[in-house]
Backbone bond lengths (Angstrom), bond angles and torsions (degrees), N, CA, C in turn:
res aa  C-N    CA-C-N  psi(-1)  N-CA   C-N-CA  omega(-1)  CA-C   N-CA-C  phi
1 M - - - 1.413 - - 1.547 104.89 -
2 A 1.334 123.27 -38.36 1.471 123.89 176.44 1.440 111.47 -67.85
3 F 1.394 118.97 -36.03 1.425 124.90 175.89 1.519 111.16 -57.00
4 D 1.405 114.17 -44.06 1.443 118.26 -178.61 1.490 112.42 -62.59
5 K 1.393 115.91 -39.01 1.523 116.58 174.46 1.435 112.95 -61.16
6 I 1.320 117.02 -45.70 1.483 123.46 -178.95 1.565 111.55 -61.61
7 K 1.244 112.81 -40.75 1.533 116.32 179.76 1.483 109.20 -70.78
8 K 1.394 117.32 -33.68 1.484 114.81 179.41 1.528 110.19 -68.57
9 Y 1.355 116.87 -36.75 1.482 117.44 178.84 1.607 109.64 -67.98
10 L 1.324 115.17 -42.62 1.504 114.83 -179.92 1.564 111.92 -64.71
11 L 1.252 117.05 -37.93 1.483 116.06 173.14 1.495 119.74 -75.48
12 N 1.236 116.36 -4.08 1.462 122.37 -175.86 1.539 104.86 -145.20
13 P 1.350 121.05 70.96 1.392 122.72 -178.59 1.525 119.15 -57.44
14 S 1.343 114.26 -26.56 1.447 117.70 179.46 1.575 112.12 -64.08
15 M 1.355 118.21 -18.07 1.369 119.16 177.06 1.569 111.28 -74.87
16 L 1.302 121.18 -17.39 1.435 124.72 169.65 1.457 117.40 -71.73
17 M 1.295 121.42 -17.74 1.474 124.71 -175.08 1.555 105.32 -81.64
18 P 1.321 108.15 136.24 1.537 115.78 -175.58 1.657 105.14 -69.20
19 P 1.363 112.13 149.75 1.430 114.84 177.61 1.426 112.89 -65.90
20 I 1.351 119.89 158.67 1.511 124.89 -171.65 1.529 114.94 -51.80
21 P 1.479 115.87 -42.37 1.430 111.09 178.63 1.476 114.55 -65.90
22 A 1.332 123.57 -23.15 1.377 118.76 175.48 1.580 112.09 -71.98
23 K 1.344 111.13 -30.50 1.454 112.23 177.37 1.544 111.55 -69.83
24 Y 1.284 114.92 -38.94 1.479 122.13 174.05 1.538 107.43 -54.87
25 E 1.379 115.27 -52.37 1.421 117.14 -179.27 1.496 116.57 -56.67
26 A 1.424 116.61 -38.69 1.433 124.32 175.22 1.591 109.30 -61.03
27 C 1.340 111.85 -48.58 1.486 114.93 179.76 1.573 112.49 -55.02
28 I 1.366 106.84 -52.49 1.585 117.18 -176.71 1.653 110.07 -57.08
29 A 1.326 112.00 -39.51 1.452 118.98 -179.81 1.448 111.09 -63.55
30 G 1.365 113.97 -41.38 1.523 120.11 176.10 1.562 115.87 -62.91
31 L 1.387 108.04 -45.40 1.459 111.26 176.39 1.511 113.46 -65.53
32 R 1.274 122.83 -40.10 1.552 125.25 178.17 1.477 107.09 -60.38
33 E 1.377 120.97 -40.95 1.426 121.20 -179.20 1.531 107.71 -67.57
34 A 1.343 122.03 -39.88 1.478 123.85 179.75 1.538 107.56 -61.63
35 I 1.367 116.58 -37.62 1.503 119.00 179.79 1.493 111.71 -63.39
36 I 1.409 114.81 -45.62 1.489 120.60 176.73 1.465 112.21 -58.53
37 L 1.353 116.67 -36.59 1.444 117.05 -178.12 1.553 111.72 -87.15
38 N 1.249 116.53 15.16 1.514 126.86 -178.69 1.530 115.06 48.54
39 V 1.382 116.92 44.50 1.482 124.61 176.28 1.500 103.51 -68.22
40 K 1.246 116.30 135.55 1.518 125.46 174.56 1.587 114.04 -96.97
41 K 1.371 112.49 -44.32 1.430 114.28 178.99 1.603 104.09 -119.60
42 L 1.353 110.67 136.57 1.463 120.80 -171.63 1.468 108.99 -125.07
43 L 1.333 115.59 137.03 1.518 119.27 171.83 1.542 104.42 -130.56
44 V 1.309 115.08 117.36 1.477 120.11 -179.25 1.399 109.59 -111.89
45 F 1.448 111.78 131.73 1.429 119.98 175.89 1.529 105.95 -109.63
46 G 1.394 115.75 126.74 1.488 116.24 179.72 1.484 107.99 -133.87
47 D 1.395 113.49 155.86 1.495 118.85 -177.50 1.629 108.96 -102.26
48 S 1.353 113.90 8.46 1.428 115.51 179.90 1.643 108.11 -108.94
49 Q 1.395 108.51 106.31 1.451 113.52 -176.12 1.557 111.06 -58.47
50 L 1.342 111.49 -32.96 1.524 112.67 -175.82 1.480 112.68 -67.76
51 I 1.439 116.59 -41.89 1.456 116.86 177.49 1.528 115.58 -69.05
52 I 1.263 114.65 -41.08 1.479 119.35 -179.46 1.529 110.83 -62.50
53 H 1.402 111.17 -49.25 1.587 115.33 -177.66 1.544 110.28 -70.22
54 Q 1.323 119.67 -30.89 1.479 120.47 175.95 1.523 107.00 -66.50
55 T 1.342 119.64 -48.70 1.362 123.22 -175.08 1.542 112.25 -64.38
56 N 1.381 116.99 -32.99 1.430 122.39 179.74 1.630 110.16 -83.80
57 D 1.370 112.33 1.46 1.466 118.69 -176.92 1.559 117.11 60.69
58 Y 1.415 110.58 28.95 1.409 116.53 175.94 1.636 106.19 -81.97
59 W 1.334 114.77 -31.82 1.444 120.26 -170.22 1.607 100.60 -128.52
60 K 1.336 113.64 146.18 1.524 120.72 172.31 1.458 108.29 -82.77
61 T 1.317 115.10 148.60 1.487 122.58 177.91 1.645 99.00 -93.83
62 K 1.400 108.76 113.40 1.565 115.46 -177.55 1.467 106.18 -102.75
63 D 1.353 122.26 -39.74 1.388 126.51 -174.16 1.469 112.46 -57.06
64 E 1.364 119.97 119.30 1.524 119.70 -175.95 1.535 107.76 -60.60
65 K 1.208 120.96 -38.20 1.447 124.18 -179.10 1.665 112.30 -60.91
66 L 1.244 113.96 -27.27 1.447 114.33 -171.71 1.490 106.84 -98.84
67 I 1.255 123.79 -17.79 1.469 123.79 -177.69 1.507 115.58 -57.67
68 P 1.356 120.76 -37.20 1.469 119.21 175.07 1.511 111.60 -66.34
69 Y 1.350 116.77 -39.06 1.449 121.19 177.21 1.551 112.16 -58.16
70 H 1.432 109.96 -52.48 1.406 115.51 -179.05 1.619 114.48 -58.70
71 V 1.322 114.70 -46.92 1.440 117.35 176.21 1.528 113.81 -58.10
72 Y 1.324 116.44 -40.75 1.486 116.09 -179.92 1.541 111.42 -69.77
73 L 1.349 114.29 -35.49 1.486 117.73 -179.41 1.545 107.29 -66.24
74 E 1.368 118.81 -40.31 1.418 121.37 -179.73 1.506 111.19 -63.56
75 N 1.445 115.24 -37.21 1.459 116.88 176.22 1.425 112.73 -67.33
76 L 1.263 120.15 -32.68 1.510 119.41 178.36 1.423 113.12 -71.69
77 T 1.316 116.50 -33.54 1.442 114.91 176.89 1.452 117.03 -69.57
78 K 1.179 121.85 -15.72 1.485 127.89 165.56 1.451 117.76 -65.01
79 E 1.327 114.80 -17.48 1.532 123.87 178.64 1.546 109.07 -71.66
80 F 1.395 121.52 -18.19 1.431 122.80 -172.90 1.506 106.31 -107.83
81 E 1.321 111.45 155.00 1.422 122.14 -179.88 1.664 106.05 -70.89
82 E 1.224 111.21 -35.03 1.561 119.74 -175.28 1.493 105.28 -147.27
83 S 1.280 116.77 134.50 1.475 120.60 170.00 1.551 112.84 -143.84
84 T 1.303 115.45 131.15 1.495 120.53 -178.63 1.490 111.76 -126.33
85 F 1.233 117.07 127.78 1.546 125.74 -176.93 1.527 105.05 -107.19
86 S 1.328 116.27 121.85 1.530 119.48 -179.36 1.529 105.89 -129.60
87 Y 1.331 113.18 135.80 1.431 120.37 170.46 1.476 119.76 -72.56
88 M 1.259 118.37 130.78 1.416 119.94 174.77 1.583 106.81 -127.79
89 P 1.300 114.60 119.03 1.527 110.71 178.82 1.455 114.42 -63.69
90 R 1.331 110.82 148.39 1.497 119.89 -171.59 1.556 112.05 -53.96
91 A 1.301 117.78 -36.07 1.468 120.51 -178.76 1.510 110.40 -66.02
92 K 1.303 118.46 -28.01 1.499 116.59 176.05 1.453 113.13 -93.16
93 N 1.317 119.16 9.16 1.444 123.39 -176.76 1.525 110.69 -125.49
94 Q 1.294 118.63 37.37 1.414 121.05 -171.57 1.532 111.76 -67.61
95 F 1.358 118.31 -32.87 1.419 115.28 -179.32 1.402 114.76 -67.97
96 A 1.378 120.24 -41.28 1.535 125.02 174.22 1.443 107.96 -61.64
97 D 1.326 117.08 -42.77 1.524 119.26 -177.07 1.534 108.47 -63.36
98 T 1.230 116.23 -40.54 1.509 118.79 -179.54 1.547 111.17 -67.63
99 L 1.365 119.05 -38.93 1.394 121.59 176.45 1.565 111.47 -64.97
100 A 1.356 112.70 -41.88 1.511 118.95 -176.67 1.582 107.05 -63.28
101 T 1.324 111.69 -38.70 1.540 115.44 179.48 1.563 112.22 -67.34
102 L 1.316 113.26 -41.59 1.473 121.50 -176.87 1.540 106.71 -67.47
103 T 1.314 120.75 -43.94 1.489 120.67 178.44 1.459 112.94 -65.68
104 S 1.223 115.46 -33.74 1.497 116.46 178.37 1.514 112.39 -66.50
105 M 1.287 116.21 -22.67 1.517 117.90 -175.86 1.513 107.63 -97.26
106 L 1.337 121.80 -9.74 1.471 125.04 -175.87 1.601 108.90 -84.45
107 E 1.308 112.59 142.85 1.405 114.74 173.54 1.574 107.89 -104.40
108 I 1.353 114.03 102.04 1.450 118.05 -172.29 1.551 109.22 -80.66
109 P 1.269 120.95 134.13 1.457 119.40 -179.36 1.558 113.19 -70.05
110 K 1.273 114.61 146.75 1.467 117.49 -178.39 1.535 108.19 -62.33
111 G 1.324 115.04 142.81 1.478 121.31 177.50 1.572 111.43 85.19
112 A 1.311 118.30 -6.26 1.372 122.38 -179.76 1.571 110.92 -63.81
113 V 1.322 118.46 118.43 1.461 120.85 -175.56 1.519 108.91 -89.15
114 E 1.287 120.75 -42.06 1.423 126.04 177.76 1.498 111.98 -148.28
115 W 1.292 114.14 151.11 1.418 124.45 178.97 1.476 111.84 -127.10
116 E 1.205 120.11 136.24 1.473 121.34 179.47 1.543 109.40 -99.79
117 L 1.277 112.02 134.05 1.450 120.34 -178.95 1.512 110.75 -130.53
118 T 1.462 107.74 116.34 1.591 110.00 -176.35 1.599 103.40 -99.22
119 V 1.108 114.12 136.65 1.559 124.74 -179.18 1.562 105.65 -118.67
120 E 1.298 117.08 115.90 1.486 126.18 171.41 1.435 112.76 -102.76
121 L 1.379 116.02 130.01 1.476 116.36 177.82 1.548 104.75 -93.97
122 Q 1.295 118.28 139.37 1.406 129.59 -178.33 1.548 107.77 -114.17
123 D 1.384 112.55 143.65 1.454 117.96 176.05 1.588 110.23 -77.43
124 E 1.301 115.84 -23.79 1.433 121.03 -172.34 1.511 109.09 -130.77
125 P 1.358 119.22 153.16 1.519 115.19 179.29 1.521 114.12 -63.61
126 A 1.344 115.80 148.39 1.414 121.44 -169.50 1.566 114.20 -54.37
127 F 1.316 113.46 -35.87 1.543 114.67 -178.43 1.492 112.25 -65.97
128 Y 1.314 114.61 -33.85 1.613 117.51 177.16 1.363 111.45 -68.72
129 L 1.358 120.92 -34.57 1.433 123.83 176.87 1.525 110.41 -66.75
130 Q 1.284 119.87 -40.25 1.419 125.91 180.00 1.471 110.40 -64.39
131 I 1.299 116.89 -43.21 1.478 121.66 179.48 1.502 108.91 -65.96
132 N 1.283 122.28 -45.94 1.461 121.86 -179.99 1.559 115.73 -66.97
133 E 1.404 111.96 -31.96 1.400 114.17 -179.72 1.582 117.93 -77.82
134 A 1.340 111.79 -16.09 1.457 120.94 -175.55 1.583 107.29 -74.54
135 E 1.292 112.52 140.72 1.532 121.56 -179.88 1.603 102.70 -89.53
136 T 1.290 118.69 121.88 1.432 124.74 170.07 1.511 109.05 -115.04
137 R 1.379 114.52 136.48 1.475 118.33 179.44 1.632 99.32 -119.96
138 P 1.439 110.49 148.60 1.457 120.60 -174.76 1.541 112.47 -52.52
139 N 1.311 120.19 -36.49 1.474 120.97 -173.52 1.559 108.44 -89.25
140 D 1.401 114.62 -19.09 1.512 117.90 -177.50 1.440 109.21 -122.38
141 Q 1.295 121.69 65.22 1.474 121.39 -174.58 1.427 111.62 -75.60
142 S 1.298 118.33 150.15 1.460 126.38 -179.49 1.632 108.16 -76.69
143 W 1.169 116.78 165.78 1.457 121.78 -178.19 1.561 111.59 -67.07
144 Y 1.324 115.62 -21.10 1.499 117.81 -175.72 1.545 109.95 -100.57
145 T 1.318 118.29 -3.69 1.409 118.92 -176.17 1.627 116.21 -48.74
146 E 1.308 115.72 -48.56 1.450 123.06 -177.63 1.498 104.30 -65.12
147 I 1.227 118.34 -45.72 1.620 120.45 175.71 1.502 110.93 -52.51
148 K 1.275 114.43 -57.31 1.445 120.73 -179.68 1.509 110.83 -54.69
149 E 1.271 120.34 -44.89 1.388 121.49 -176.80 1.596 110.82 -67.22
150 Y 1.418 113.20 -38.60 1.435 112.33 176.44 1.595 112.22 -65.18
151 L 1.337 113.70 -40.48 1.547 116.72 -176.34 1.535 108.90 -68.76
152 E 1.320 119.29 -37.04 1.396 120.06 -175.09 1.522 114.35 -84.27
153 Y 1.394 116.48 -38.42 1.497 119.45 -172.46 1.540 111.31 -124.50
154 H 1.372 115.86 0.09 1.553 118.57 177.41 1.516 104.01 66.23
155 K 1.265 120.61 27.72 1.528 123.84 -177.81 1.601 104.42 -94.97
156 Y 1.341 112.00 120.41 1.392 123.19 178.04 1.545 109.46 -72.12
157 P 1.353 121.22 146.00 1.399 123.86 175.68 1.531 111.25 -57.13
158 E 1.287 116.91 157.38 1.382 122.95 174.32 1.558 110.55 -62.66
159 G 1.286 119.01 130.93 1.477 121.63 178.45 1.484 110.72 87.89
160 A 1.401 121.19 7.32 1.405 123.29 174.07 1.485 112.40 -71.99
161 T 1.269 118.45 138.79 1.546 113.25 -179.26 1.631 109.75 -98.98
162 S 1.345 110.72 176.26 1.509 112.53 178.01 1.516 113.34 -60.16
163 T 1.347 111.13 -28.83 1.569 120.55 -176.96 1.529 108.46 -66.13
164 D 1.428 113.48 -39.48 1.388 119.41 177.68 1.465 112.50 -66.36
165 A 1.293 119.77 -41.35 1.440 125.00 178.37 1.552 110.02 -65.75
166 A 1.360 113.73 -39.09 1.460 113.11 -176.80 1.645 109.22 -70.53
167 L 1.256 113.58 -39.31 1.492 121.21 178.00 1.516 110.11 -60.05
168 S 1.209 124.71 -43.59 1.412 133.33 -178.88 1.581 113.96 -65.47
169 S 1.403 112.28 -35.59 1.492 117.70 -178.56 1.561 110.78 -78.88
170 G 1.248 118.74 0.91 1.446 111.23 173.87 1.611 114.28 126.66
């Protein structure tokens, strides 16, 4: 049953995107934080065309549920000497999207004022680094040893039949 839900999300990525009120909430939280930090000039990049274009008055806010968010956002923007809202497509904003996803999954302790997050860029996927760093001994092989040997050297496990080889080649 869990696999069916995951499959549903993978086949329909738009289901992963938060609803528009959540994006308004995130934008409002960012503006409130900027006000607390006494920011005077604000440049906002967002991946929601709706919010960016409504805030820039290119589009009207027609949805009754969104009007209070829009009005509050507009009032917050008056707290800055200068504010600019620019649309950045989601595909070009992967890092921010990843951070947003990460923070939505974290449980931040009450009273936490700031949290440090260190991001390290890797040249290879993490699972590959893990396998290469692991020490394997001939008599005490890891569960992935045969898989690694097949991927690196196309060496079939001991005891593999010609049928196994034919099945793995496609």
